[in-house]
C-alpha positions in Angstrom: 70.0 37.2 -11.9 70.9 39.9 -14.5 74.5 40.9 -14.1 75.6 44.4 -13.5 79.1 43.6 -14.6 80.4 44.2 -18.1 83.7 43.7 -20.0 86.5 46.0 -18.9 88.5 48.1 -21.3 91.7 49.9 -20.8 91.1 53.4 -19.3 93.3 56.4 -19.5 93.6 58.8 -16.6 90.4 60.8 -16.4 90.2 64.5 -17.1 88.2 64.9 -13.9 90.9 63.4 -11.8 93.8 65.3 -13.4 92.1 68.7 -14.0 92.8 70.2 -10.5 96.5 69.4 -10.8 96.7 70.9 -14.3 94.7 74.0 -13.4 96.9 74.6 -10.4 100.0 74.3 -12.5 98.6 76.7 -15.2 97.6 79.3 -12.6 101.0 79.3 -11.0 102.6 79.8 -14.4 100.2 82.7 -15.3 101.0 84.5 -12.0 104.7 84.0 -12.5 104.5 85.5 -15.9 102.7 88.7 -14.6 105.3 89.4 -11.8 108.0 92.0 -12.5 111.4 91.3 -10.8 113.5 94.2 -9.4 115.9 95.7 -12.1 119.0 94.9 -10.0 118.0 91.2 -9.6 119.6 88.6 -11.9 117.2 86.3 -13.7 116.4 83.3 -11.6 117.5 79.9 -13.0 114.6 77.9 -14.6 113.4 75.3 -12.2 112.8 71.7 -13.4 109.1 71.1 -13.9 107.9 68.4 -11.4 106.6 65.2 -13.1 102.9 65.0 -12.1 102.0 62.2 -14.6 100.4 59.0 -13.2 102.7 56.3 -11.7 102.0 52.9 -13.3 102.1 49.8 -11.1 101.6 46.3 -12.5 99.7 43.7 -10.4 100.2 40.2 -11.7 97.6 37.8 -10.3 96.5 34.2 -10.3 94.4 31.9 -8.1 93.5 28.2 -7.4 96.9 26.8 -8.3 96.2 23.6 -6.3 99.8 22.4 -6.3 100.0 21.9 -10.1 103.7 22.3 -10.3 103.9 20.0 -13.4 102.0 21.0 -16.6 98.5 19.7 -15.9 97.8 18.6 -19.5 94.8 20.9 -19.7 93.8 23.7 -22.0 92.4 27.2 -21.9 89.6 28.0 -24.3 90.3 31.3 -26.0 89.4 33.2 -29.2 91.0 31.8 -32.3 90.9 35.2 -34.2 88.3 33.8 -36.6 85.1 34.3 -34.6 85.5 30.9 -32.8 87.5 29.4 -29.9 90.5 27.2 -29.7 92.1 25.0 -27.0 95.5 26.3 -25.9 97.7 23.9 -23.8 98.5 25.7 -20.6 99.9 25.5 -17.0 102.9 24.2 -15.2 105.1 26.1 -12.7 108.1 26.5 -15.1 106.0 28.2 -17.7 104.1 30.2 -15.1 107.4 31.5 -13.8 108.5 32.4 -17.3 105.3 34.2 -18.0 105.5 36.3 -14.8 109.1 37.3 -15.5 108.1 38.3 -19.1 105.2 40.4 -17.9 107.3 42.1 -15.2 109.5 43.6 -17.9 106.6 45.8 -18.9 106.6 47.6 -15.5 109.1 49.7 -13.5 107.0 48.7 -10.5 105.1 45.4 -10.1 103.8 43.0 -7.5 102.6 39.4 -7.8 99.6 38.3 -5.8 97.2 35.4 -5.5 93.6 34.8 -4.3 93.9 31.5 -2.3 93.9 27.7 -2.8 97.6 27.7 -3.8 97.9 24.4 -2.0 95.9 21.2 -1.4 93.8 19.1 -3.7 97.2 18.8 -5.5 98.7 16.2 -7.9 101.0 13.6 -6.4 104.2 15.4 -7.2 103.3 18.0 -4.6 100.8 16.2 -2.3 103.2 13.3 -1.5 105.5 16.0 0.1 102.7 17.9 1.9 102.8 20.6 -0.8 106.2 21.8 0.3 107.3 21.9 -3.4 104.4 24.2 -4.2 105.5 26.6 -1.5 109.1 26.3 -2.9 107.8 27.0 -6.4 105.9 30.1 -5.2 109.1 31.4 -3.6 111.0 30.9 -6.8 108.5 32.5 -9.2 108.2 35.6 -6.9 104.8 35.5 -5.3 104.5 38.4 -2.9 101.1 38.2 -1.2 98.2 35.8 -1.2 94.9 35.5 0.6 94.0 32.2 2.2 91.4 30.0 0.5 89.3 27.2 1.9 91.8 24.5 0.8 94.6 26.1 2.8 92.8 24.7 5.8 92.5 21.1 4.6 95.3 19.9 6.9 94.4 22.2 9.8 95.8 25.4 11.3 99.0 23.9 12.6 100.0 22.7 9.2 99.0 26.1 7.6 101.3 27.8 10.1 104.1 25.5 9.0 103.4 26.4 5.4 104.0 30.1 6.3 106.9 29.8 8.8 108.6 26.5 7.9 109.9 23.6 10.0 109.5 19.8 9.9 106.8 19.1 12.5 104.6 16.3 11.4 100.9 17.4 11.4 99.5 15.0 8.8 99.8 11.4 7.6 102.5 12.5 5.2 106.2 12.9 6.3 107.4 16.4 5.9 110.9 17.5 4.8 111.5 14.3 2.7 113.7 16.0 0.2 114.9 19.2 1.8 114.6 21.2 5.0 111.4 23.2 4.6 111.9 26.9 5.2 108.3 28.1 4.7 106.8 30.7 2.5 108.7 33.8 1.5 105.4 35.4 0.5 102.8 36.7 3.0 99.4 35.1 3.8 96.6 37.5 4.6 93.5 36.3 6.5 91.3 39.3 7.4 88.1 37.4 8.1 89.6 34.3 9.8 89.1 35.2 13.4 90.7 33.3 16.3 88.9 32.8 19.7 90.8 35.7 21.2 89.6 38.1 18.4 92.9 38.2 16.5 93.2 37.1 12.9 95.0 33.9 11.9 97.4 35.9 9.7 97.6 39.6 9.1 94.5 41.2 7.7 96.3 43.7 5.4 99.6 44.6 3.8 101.0 47.8 2.5 103.5 48.2 -0.4 105.0 51.5 -1.7 106.6 52.3 -5.1 108.7 55.2 -6.1 110.3 58.0 -4.1 109.6 61.5 -2.9 106.8 63.3 -4.7 106.4 60.3 -7.1 105.9 57.7 -4.2 102.6 55.8 -4.4 101.2 53.3 -1.9 98.9 50.3 -2.4 97.0 48.7 0.5 96.0 45.0 0.3 93.2 43.2 2.1 93.2 39.3 1.9 90.4 37.0 2.9 88.6 33.8 2.2 84.9 33.1 1.7 82.8 33.2 4.9 81.5 29.7 4.2 85.0 28.2 4.6 84.0 26.3 7.8 81.4 24.4 5.7 84.0 23.3 3.2 86.7 21.9 5.5 86.9 19.6 8.5 86.1 21.3 11.7 88.7 19.3 13.6 91.5 21.4 12.2 90.0 24.8 12.8 90.4 25.0 16.6 87.7 27.6 17.3 88.4 29.6 14.2 85.4 31.5 12.7 85.0 33.2 9.3 83.1 36.5 9.3 81.3 38.4 6.6 83.5 39.4 3.6 82.0 42.8 2.7 81.8 44.1 6.3 85.4 43.0 6.9 86.7 44.8 3.9 84.8 47.9 4.6 86.1 48.1 8.1 89.7 47.9 6.9 89.5 50.4 4.0 89.6 53.5 6.3 92.6 52.0 8.2 94.5 51.5 5.0 93.7 55.0 3.8 94.9 56.3 7.2 98.2 54.5 6.5 98.6 56.3 3.3 97.1 53.9 0.8 96.5 55.6 -2.6 94.8 52.4 -4.0 93.0 49.6 -2.2 93.2 46.0 -3.6 91.2 43.1 -2.3 92.4 39.5 -2.7 89.4 37.3 -2.0 88.7 33.6 -2.4 85.2 34.0 -3.8 84.1 34.5 -7.3 81.6 33.9 -10.2 81.6 32.8 -13.8 80.9 33.9 -17.3 78.3 32.2 -19.5 78.0 31.9 -23.3 79.1 29.7 -26.1 82.2 31.7 -27.3 84.6 32.0 -24.4 87.0 34.9 -24.0 89.2 34.7 -20.8 89.3 38.5 -20.6 85.6 39.1 -21.0 82.6 39.3 -18.6 79.8 37.8 -20.6 76.7 36.9 -18.7 78.5 37.1 -15.4 76.9 35.8 -12.2 78.1 34.4 -8.9 78.4 34.7 -5.2 80.9 37.6 -5.5 78.3 40.0 -6.8 76.4 40.7 -3.6 79.8 41.3 -1.9 80.8 43.8 -4.6 77.5 45.6 -4.2 78.2 46.3 -0.5 81.9 47.4 -0.9 83.3 50.8 0.1 83.6 52.7 -3.3 87.3 53.3 -2.4 88.1 49.7 -3.3 89.8 49.9 -6.7 90.5 46.2 -7.6 89.2 42.8 -6.5 91.3 39.8 -7.4 89.0 36.8 -6.9 89.0 32.9 -7.2 87.3 29.8 -5.8 85.1 29.2 -8.9 88.0 28.2 -11.1 86.8 30.6 -13.8 88.4 33.3 -15.8 87.0 36.8 -16.3 87.7 40.5 -16.3 84.8 42.8 -15.3 84.3 46.5 -14.8 81.4 47.2 -12.6 82.1 50.9 -12.7 80.8 51.0 -16.3 77.3 50.2 -14.9 77.5 51.4 -11.3 79.7 54.5 -10.9 79.2 54.3 -7.1 81.2 51.0 -7.1 83.8 51.4 -9.8 85.7 48.2 -9.0 87.7 46.1 -11.4 87.1 42.4 -10.8 89.4 39.7 -12.1 90.0 35.9 -11.9 92.6 33.8 -13.7 91.0 30.4 -13.9 93.0 27.7 -12.1 96.1 25.6 -12.0 98.4 28.4 -13.1 97.1 28.2 -16.7 96.6 32.0 -16.8 98.0 35.2 -15.2 95.9 38.4 -15.0 98.0 41.3 -16.1 96.6 44.3 -14.3 97.7 47.9 -14.7 96.9 50.6 -12.1 97.7 54.2 -12.8 97.9 56.3 -9.7 98.1 60.1 -9.6 100.9 61.0 -7.1 99.4 64.5 -6.6 95.7 63.6 -5.9 96.7 60.2 -4.5 93.9 58.5 -6.5 93.7 55.7 -9.1 93.0 57.4 -12.4 93.2 54.4 -14.7 92.9 50.7 -14.4 92.8 47.8 -16.9 93.4 44.1 -17.1 93.5 41.1 -19.3 94.2 37.4 -18.8 97.4 36.0 -20.3 97.5 32.3 -21.2 100.5 30.4 -19.8 101.1 28.3 -22.9 102.9 25.0 -22.2 103.8 22.1 -24.4 101.3 20.2 -26.5 99.7 17.1 -25.1 97.5 14.2 -26.2 94.0 14.7 -24.9 91.1 12.4 -25.0 89.9 13.9 -28.3 93.4 14.0 -29.9 96.4 16.3 -29.9 96.0 19.7 -28.1 98.6 21.5 -30.2 100.6 24.7 -29.5 99.6 27.9 -31.4 101.3 31.0 -32.6 98.1 32.9 -31.9 99.2 33.2 -28.2 102.8 33.8 -26.8 105.0 30.7 -26.3 107.8 31.2 -23.8 110.7 28.9 -22.9 110.2 27.4 -19.4 112.1 28.9 -16.4 114.9 26.3 -16.2 115.6 26.8 -12.4 111.9 26.2 -11.6 111.8 23.3 -14.1 114.8 21.6 -12.4 113.2 22.1 -8.9 109.9 20.6 -10.0 111.6 17.6 -11.7 113.3 16.7 -8.5 110.0 16.2 -6.8 108.3 14.7 -9.8 111.0 12.1 -10.1 110.7 11.2 -6.4 106.9 10.7 -6.8 107.0 8.8 -10.1 107.7 5.3 -8.6 104.6 5.4 -6.3 102.5 7.2 -8.9 102.8 4.4 -11.5 102.2 1.6 -9.1 99.3 -0.7 -10.3 96.3 -0.8 -7.9 93.7 -2.9 -9.7 91.5 -3.3 -12.7 88.2 -1.6 -13.7 85.9 -2.9 -16.5 85.2 0.3 -18.3 84.9 4.1 -17.9 83.0 5.8 -15.0 81.0 9.0 -15.1 80.7 11.9 -12.8 78.2 14.7 -13.7 79.3 18.3 -13.4 76.3 19.0 -11.1 76.4 17.7 -7.5 72.6 17.3 -7.6 73.0 14.6 -10.1 74.4 12.3 -7.5 78.0 11.6 -8.4 77.4 9.2 -11.3 79.0 5.8 -11.5 82.2 7.1 -10.0 80.5 8.2 -6.9 78.8 4.9 -6.6 82.1 3.1 -7.0 83.6 5.1 -4.2 80.6 4.6 -1.9 80.7 0.9 -2.5 84.4 0.8 -1.6 83.8 2.7 1.6 81.0 0.4 2.7 83.1 -2.7 2.1 86.1 -1.2 4.0 83.9 -0.6 7.1 81.8 -3.8 7.2 83.8 -4.8 10.2 82.5 -1.7 12.0 79.0 -2.8 11.3 78.4 -0.5 8.3 75.2 -1.0 6.4 75.2 2.2 4.3 77.9 4.5 3.0 77.6 8.0 1.7 80.1 10.2 -0.2 79.8 13.8 -1.3 79.7 14.5 -5.0 81.6 17.8 -4.6 84.5 15.9 -3.1 85.1 13.8 -6.2 87.8 15.2 -8.5 89.1 14.6 -12.0 86.8 11.8 -13.1 88.5 11.7 -16.5 91.6 10.4 -14.8 90.0 7.1 -13.9 90.3 5.8 -17.5 91.6 2.3 -17.4 94.2 1.0 -19.8 93.2 -1.6 -22.5 93.7 -4.4 -20.0 91.6 -2.5 -17.4 94.5 -1.6 -15.2 94.6 1.6 -13.1 97.6 3.3 -11.3 97.8 4.9 -7.9 98.2 8.2 -9.6 94.8 7.8 -11.3 92.9 7.0 -8.1 94.7 9.7 -6.2 93.6 12.3 -8.7 90.0 11.3 -7.9 90.4 11.4 -4.1 93.3 13.7 -3.2 92.1 14.9 0.2 93.4 12.1 2.5 90.1 11.8 4.4 89.6 9.0 6.9 86.4 6.9 7.1 84.1 7.2 10.1 81.2 4.9 10.9 78.4 6.3 13.1 74.9 5.1 14.3 72.0 7.1 12.9 68.3 6.5 13.0 66.3 6.3 9.8 64.8 9.8 10.7 68.3 11.2 11.1 69.4 9.7 7.8 66.4 11.5 6.1 67.4 14.8 7.8 70.9 14.3 6.5 69.8 13.8 3.0 67.4 16.8 3.2 70.4 19.0 4.0 71.6 18.5 0.5 68.5 20.3 -0.9 68.3 23.3 1.4 69.4 26.8 0.5 72.6 27.0 2.5 74.8 25.7 -0.3 74.4 24.6 -3.9 72.2 21.5 -4.0 74.1 18.3 -3.6 72.9 14.7 -3.5 74.8 12.4 -1.2 76.0 9.4 -3.1 74.9 6.1 -1.5 76.4 2.6 -1.5 74.8 -0.4 -3.2 71.4 -1.3 -2.0 70.4 2.2 -0.8 68.2 4.4 -3.0 66.2 7.5 -2.6 64.2 10.1 -4.6 63.8 13.8 -4.1 61.4 16.5 -5.4 62.6 20.1 -5.4 59.0 21.4 -5.9 58.4 20.4 -2.3 59.2 22.7 0.7 62.7 22.7 2.2 62.9 19.8 4.7 60.3 17.7 2.9 62.0 17.1 -0.4 63.3 13.6 0.1 60.2 11.6 -0.7 61.3 8.0 -0.8 64.1 6.1 0.9 64.8 2.3 0.6 67.5 -0.1 1.8 67.7 -3.4 0.1 64.3 -2.7 -1.5 62.5 -2.0 1.8 61.4 1.4 3.2 63.9 2.9 5.7 62.4 2.7 9.2 62.6 6.1 10.9 62.9 4.6 14.3 65.5 2.0 13.5 69.2 2.5 14.0 71.6 2.0 11.1 75.4 2.0 10.9 76.5 4.7 8.4 79.9 5.4 7.0 81.1 8.7 5.6 84.5 10.4 5.3 85.8 12.7 8.0 85.0 15.8 6.0 81.3 14.9 6.0 81.4 13.5 9.5 82.5 16.9 10.8 79.7 18.7 9.0 81.4 19.6 5.7 79.4 20.9 2.8 76.7 22.0 5.3 75.7 18.4 6.2 75.5 19.4 9.9 73.4 16.5 11.0 76.5 14.2 11.1 78.4 16.6 13.2 75.7 16.5 15.9 76.3 12.8 16.4 79.3 12.2 18.5 81.6 9.2 18.6 82.0 6.9 15.7 84.4 4.1 14.7 87.5 5.4 12.8 88.5 3.3 9.8 91.1 3.5 7.0 92.0 6.3 4.6 89.4 6.8 1.8 92.0 6.3 -0.9 93.2 3.1 0.7 89.6 1.9 0.7 89.2 2.5 -3.0 92.5 0.7 -3.8 91.4 -2.3 -1.7 88.1 -2.5 -3.5 89.7 -2.4 -6.9 92.3 -5.0 -5.9 89.8 -7.4 -4.3 88.7 -8.9 -7.6 90.5 -9.5 -10.9 88.2 -7.0 -12.7 85.9 -4.6 -10.7 82.6 -4.0 -12.5 81.3 -0.4 -12.9 78.1 0.2 -10.9 75.1 0.5 -13.1 72.0 0.8 -10.9 70.2 4.1 -10.3 70.5 5.1 -6.7 69.4 8.8 -6.7 66.3 9.9 -8.6 65.0 13.4 -9.1 61.3 13.7 -9.5 60.4 17.4 -9.5 62.6 20.4 -10.4 60.9 23.2 -8.4 61.0 26.8 -9.7 
C-alpha cells in the first residue's frame, strides 16, 4: 500500500491563520489615527499592546516502555552525519528522566505523555515486583497522561486498577508491596474505547489541560485509547466483560465534546501504529510508512492536531497534512523501552484558538556503552549525552539489587544457540520448538500428546545465549517468556486441531504458525482459500485422524482465544498445569545438557498473492 504520509518539517504559524487577527489590529489602529479628540481633552495614555503571538506548548512523548527501568543494553539506529547510520546505546529510566528534564527547559509550558504498554512484558527488576517500580519511575520522571495499551491488561482489570489507585491487594502469582507500600500512579490513564458492561469506560476517555492566563490562556484536550483488537491479544479471563470499540469512531465522537469544553488543540494518544521502511534509518523520518494506523488516520475528524502512537515498537515522525490537507495530523512514535523521546512543539493562536504550527523530532536517550553480540556499542558525541537522574537511578538500583539474586540463579544447560525468526509465519524457530517440547513434557501427566505455543508470544531470543559451559540463568529464560502464563491441557478432535491451525492463516491478524511439540508436523499453502490452507498434518509420522480425540496443551493466553485462535476458547474445561516458565526451567534441568531441536515441524508450500 502506497503511503500518504511524508516526513514532517517544522512549520511556522501560517499567514492564513494569523491574517484575521493582524488585519483587525491594523484596522483599529487606522481608525484610531483618523479620530480627532476634543480640544479640552488631555491626551489619553498609550495602552500596552496585547500580545497576540502564538503560545508554545511542548508535548514530550514516549511509548512501549515495558518496564525497562534499567538500561536495556540496546541501541537506536540513527544517521551518522556521513550518509550512513550508526548504533547509539539508549534507554534506562535514569537517562530517560534526565532527557525529559533537559527538554522541558526549552518550554515555558510542557506536558509529558505516553501511548500505552508502559508496564508488562518487563525485565525481572520490574516484573518480580508486579511492575510497581515502573509505576514509581513514571511518577518520578513526571509522566502526566498515558493511554492504555494491550499489555496493561496482561494481569487483568483488578490489577490495572491497582496500578492506577494503589494498594497491596494480591491479584497475581507475584506478591505486591515487597519493598514499599504501593501508592499507585500519579499520572492519569485514559481508556476511551475500553467499554464496561454498563457502558462506562474503564478509565476516563479524555483529559483537559490549560496553559497560561487571561487572553494568553490556551487549552489542549487529550483522548487516550488502545487498539480495538486488544481482546485478541490478552487473556479473556481478566477482562470481565470489557469490550474494545472502533478507534476512529470513538475519537470522532469525542472531538466535539473537547471543543465544547474549550480545547484549542486535540491530541490523541493511541496504542496502534506503523513502521518506516528503507535501508538508511532516520528516527525522525517517515520513509515508506505503512501500518494499521493509516486507515484510522484517514477517518479522523480534521480537528485532530496530533496523534502520538505506539504498539509497533517503531520510531517515526509523519505529517499527513503535506499530502492530505483535509487531515493535517502530525503522527509520532518513539520506538520502545524509553530509548527515545518525541519532542513535539505545538503553537496555538490565543486569538483564533487554533494550532498554527506543529513540529516534532525524536531525541535519542543515550545511555552508557555496552558489549553487544557484535562488539562494543560505544557512545557518540554525535548525539547528546546527559548525566543520569541520580534520584531515579537510586530508586531503580534498589529494585535491581533485590532482583539480582534470583536473576542469576542457574537453571540448566543448553547445547548451543537457538533461533526465532522475526516473522510469526516462520513457526518460531528452534526456540519455539524448545518451548513446545518443554510444555508437552510438563503436561504428560494430564495425558498431553501435543503442545502448541504461539510464535508472537516468544520474546528476546538473543537472551537465550548459553555460557561456554552451556549454562543458562533464570534471567535469560524469563526474558524469553515474561508473561507468567499457566499451561492448560484440553481434548480436541483432529478436525478441531486443523481448524485451530487454519486460524493462523486467516485475515483477522498477521499470519502466525502455531509452534508444535516434537512428533507433530504440518504444512500450509497460502495460495489456497482461507480455511483450506493447512494441507498436511501428521503425529508421529501418521496422518492426524479428524475423528479421533487428542490431548493438547497450550498456555492460558492461547487457551482463552488469544492472537485470534478462537477455536480453543470454544472448548470448555481443561486440566490446569504449571507456569510456562517453570516448565521451561524443568525441561532444561532434566538432563545434563539439553539438545537444541533440529527437525522441521512447520513447512510452507505456497506463498499466495
